[in-house]
N, C-alpha and C positions, 0 to 999 in steps of 0.2 A: 413443205413439211419435212422436218428433219427426223429421220428414223434412227433407231439404234437397237442393238441387242440388249437383252436384259442384264448382261454382265457389264454394260458400259457404266462409267462413273464420271462422265463429262457433264459440264454445266449446260444449262439452257441458254440459248441465244435470245437477246431481246428481240421481240417480234414487232407487234403493231406500233406505229408511231403515235404521237400524242398531238391532239389538236385542241385549241382553246377558242371558245366563242365568247366574246366580251371578256369577262374575268372568270369564266367557268371552264375548269379543266375536265376534258372528256376524252374518250378513246374508243377505238374499235376493240371490243373485247367480249369475253363470255359473260360479263356481268351487265351488259346491256347499254354501256355508253357508246357514243357514236364517234366517228373520227376520221383520221388520216390527214395529217398536214405536216409540213416540214417544220423544223425548229424555227426557221425564219418567219413562217406564218404565225407560229405561236408567239414569237417575240413581239410582233406587231399588235397582237390581240390581248396578251396577258397584261395584268397590272404590273407584274414583276416576273422576269425570267433571269435566272442566274446560272452561270456555267462554272463547273468545278473540274479540276484536273489534278492528277497526282502531284504535279509540281506547282499547284496553285498557291497563292499567298493570301493570308488572312486579310490584308489591307487592300487587295486588288479589287477592282470594280465588279468583277464577276461577268464580264463580257467574254465572248469567244476568244478574243485576242488577249485578254487579261483575266484568266480564270482565278477563282478564289478557292478557298478550302471548304470542305463539307460543313464543318462546325460553324464557320462564319456564314455560309449560305443559309443554314438552318435558322440562325439568329436574325437574318435579314429578310427572309422571304415573307411576302404578305399572303394572306389567305387567298387561295385560288391560284397562286403563282406556281411556277415550275422550276425545279432545280435539275439541270442536266449534268450527269456524271460522264465525263469523257472516259474512253477505254483506258485500261492499264491497271496496275496493282497499287492499291492504297494501303500503306502499312500503318497500323494503329497499335498503340499500347494501352489505350483506355477506351471505355465505352463511348459510343456516339449516341447521344440522347436527343430525341425530339421531345421537348418538355411539355408538361401539362400546361394548357392554355394557348399553346401555339397551334391553334386549330384552323382547319379549313371550315367550310360550311356544307350543308347538305346539297347545295346547288353548285358548289365550287370547291372540290377537294384540292388541297395542296398536294403537289406531285413531286416525288423524288424518283427520277427515271434515268436509266441508261440512255446516253445519247444514241439515237437510232443507228443501228448497224455496228455498235461498239459494245465491248464487254468490260464493265468495271468490276474489279474484284477487290472486296474489302477484306484485308487479311489481318487477323488479330493474333498472329503467332507469338508476338511479344508478351502476351498476357500469360500469367500463370493460371492454373486451374483453381477457380474460386467462384462461389455463387455471386459475387459482386462483379465479376468480369464478363459481362455480356458483350456482344458485338454491337448491334443496333438495338436501342431501346425506344420503342414507339409509345410514348405516354400521352400523346395528343389525340384528338378526334378528327375524323374526316381528312385523313391523308391517304395517298395512294403511293405505294412503293412498287416500282416496276423494273424488271430486268437486272436485278442486282445479284451478285454472288457474294455470300458472306461465309468466311471460313476461318477455322482454327481459333475461334473465340474460347476464352477460359471457362465459359458457361454456355448459355444459349447463343446461337448465332443471331437470331432475331427474336426479340421478346415484345409482345404486344400487350400493353396495359391500358391503352385507350379504346375507344369505341367508334363504330361506323367507319372503319378503315378497310381498304382493299390492298392486299399484298398479292402481287401478280408476277408470274414468270421469274420468281426468285429461285436461287439455289442456296441451300444451307448445307455445308459439308465439313466434315472433320472437326466439328466443334466438340467441346468437352462436357456437354450436356445436350438436351434435346435441341435439334436444329432450329425449329420454329415453335415457340410456345406462347400461349395466351395465359394471362394471369393478372391478379391485382397488382397495383403499382407498389403498395406498401402494406405492411401488416395492419396499419390503421385505416386502410381504405374500406369504407362501408360496403356492404353487399350490394346496395343500390348503384354503386359506382364500379362494380366489377366489369371487365371488358365485355361488351355486347355488340351484336350486329356487325361483326367483322367477317369479311370474306377472304379466304385464302384460296387462290385459284391458279391453276396451271403452273404449279410450283413443284420443285423437287427437293427432297431432303435425304441425304445418304451419308453413311460412314461417320456418323456421330458416335462418340465413345467417351464415357467418363472413366476415371481410373478404377472405380469400383465395379464397372461393367453392369450396372443395374438401373441406371437413370436415363441414359441418353437414348431418346426415341427420335423418330423422324419428325413427327408433328405431335403436339399435345395441346389439349384444352382441358386442363385438370385443376382440381383443388379449389380454385377461386375464379371461376368464369361465369359471366351472366348468360342471358338468353340470346338466341338468334345468331350464334356463330356458325359459319358454314365453311366446309372444306369441299372444293369441287375441282375435278380434273387434276388432282395432285398425285404424286408418286413418292412413296417412302420405301427405300430399299437399303439393305446392308447396314442397318443401324444395330448397335450392340444390344439394345433392349427391344422395344416394340416399334412397329411402324407408326401406329396411332395410339395415344394413351389418353383416355378420358377418366382417369382415376379420381375417386373421391375418398375422403376420410372423415372420421367422426368429428375431429377438431373443427373443421371448417364446414362440414355439412354438404348438402347437395349443391351441385353446379347447375347451370341452366342447360336445357336440352341442346345437344349439338347435332348438326346434320353433316354426314359424310356421304358424298355421292360421286359417282362416275370416277372413281379413283382406284389406285393400284398399290398394293403392298406386297413386296416379295423379298425373300432371303433375309428377313430381319432376324437378328440373333447371330449373324455371321457377317463380318466386314468383307469388303471387296478383296482384301488380301488373305482371307481365310480365318482371321482371328475370331475366336469365340470366347465367351465367358459364362460359366454356369450360373452366375449370379443374376443374369438377365432373364426376363420373362419370355422374350423372344416371340411374341405374338404378332400377327398382322394387324388386327384391330382389337384393342383392349378397351372394353366399353364400360368400366365401372370399378367399384371397390367398396369394401367395408359394409356390404349389405345395405347400401343407400340407394333408394329408388330414383332413377332419372330416366325419363322417357325419350331416349335419343332416336334419331332416324338414320338408318344405315341402308343405303340402296344403290344398286347398280355398281357395285365395287367388285374387285377381284383380289383374292389373297392367294399367293402362289409360293409354295415351298418355304414357308416361314418355320422357324425353329421350334415352335410349340404349337399353339392353336392358330387357325386362320382367323376366325371370328369368335370372340369369347365374351360372355357377359361379365366375367371376372367379379362375381358376387354383386352384380346389379340386379335386384329382383323386380325391377320396374317393368313397364310395358314398352319395350324397344320395338320399333317398326323395322323389321329386317326383310327386305324384299329385293329380288332380282340380283342377288349376289352370287358369286362363284368362288368356291374354295377348292384348291387343288394341292394335293400332296403335302399337307402339313405334317410335321413330325408326329404330332398327336392328332387331335381332331380338327377337321376342317371347320365344323360348327360345334361350339361347346357352350350350351346354355342349360345349366343344371337345375335352375329354378327360376321362378318369375312368371310373368304373364305376357311375354313378348309375342308378337304376331309375325308369323313367317309366311311369305308368299313368293313363289316362283324362284326359290333358291336352288342352286345346283352344286353338288359335291362330287368330286372326281378323284380317282387315284390311278396311277400308272402301275401300281402293284398292290400289295396288301397294306392294311393300316387300320387304325382305330375307327370304330363306328362313331358317327356323329351322335350327339345327344342334344335334343331340344325339348324344352318344357314350355308350354303355353299353347297358343293357337296356331297349329300347323296343318294345312290342308294338303290335298293331293297334288297341288300345283308344284310342290317342292320335290326335288330329286336328291334326297340326302343319301350319304354313303352308309349302307348297312350290309356291306360285304360285296357289292357289285356296283358298277357304273350304270347310270340311267342313260337314256337315249341322247340327251343333250351333251354328254361328255365327249362325243366324237368331234365337237367343234373346238375342243381345247387340247388337241394333240400337237406335239411338235414344240420347237423352241419358242419361248416367250420373247416378244419384242414390243417396243412401245415408242411413241413419238407424240409431239404436240402439233396439231394442225395450225394453220395460219390464224384461225380465229380463236385458238387457245384450247379447243376441246381435245381430250385425250383419245388417242388411237392405239388400240392394243391388238397385237397379232399373235397367233399361234401357228407355227409352221409356215409363216409368211402370209397367212390369211387373216383378214380383219375380222374381229368378233364384235358383236353388238353388246355394248355395256347397258 
């Protein structure tokens, strides 16, 4: 288990190895796949295994001794196959797209993975800031991205327009819009094809900043997303805008309910170098917009020292299930729910000094310990410096003062 202090801005290391049985890509991970095999084992079992390196050639065969390029590998990989990215920095000036139709299957996801024990960094510094300049664009279904760092893109680091994908152990950093975002592929995409049933797990997103200082979040499922999308064991920190953004607007209507669980948002609204921008909303978890009802689930999360609110309904008057969360030392409220019918259970709000009282509207019973001028008994567990790490199986471990807390 790799530990770090809350101020750290280093990427995650690729963890569990990938194994393939027949043509089925599986892994030991928090989303229930099984695994642990070497790349050699995978090569014998998979229908196709390709290797990519920073100095790979489009025309190369894609073996370990003759690696190819990522774009060539994507065009050649078969459903259920695995593309291994060797360690090093890959410099790109244009978006890498996994196109519509290049799908895996429910029993055999196609995998794009860091080679075990190595760290591939996809760097898009050559891009200018523009909504058309994303890093990786995943428009296919039934893929698994694992162990990648995507940085300095001109827009989103990773954009997921497809469905039934797993994005695991990724780092999105220093991009010029939200680090990892879900949304429709095109303005013509019908609501029935908005991205659904995607799992973002054990991933980190930090120091994303747009020039206007008001759009770049850590993670977002906003505007045009379908049902069944889940964020689990993720960490969003030091983004110029929000940690999580589930914004909706009248033009596109409601999005599908999103689940955020066992995750951490801290220091959003302030970059690691101290940069701030008053245009940003600076919340830990922003859960709506435009008075549109969406019944999200937000449970077992921590919001720590974010620049505005910790958890906010943000004009979502729906019935949000808000349970077992902890808000600490937000600049404004730790919990801010001015209206709606949300259900609050076993939430905890703490301050190291004075601050704004929480406001909740809906169904809140005595299991909650909200801040109304003093700390409840549970706040003693959240004293001292924040630290976090990802365990070998991918679950998030959070410490305060060196002591592990239960999420």
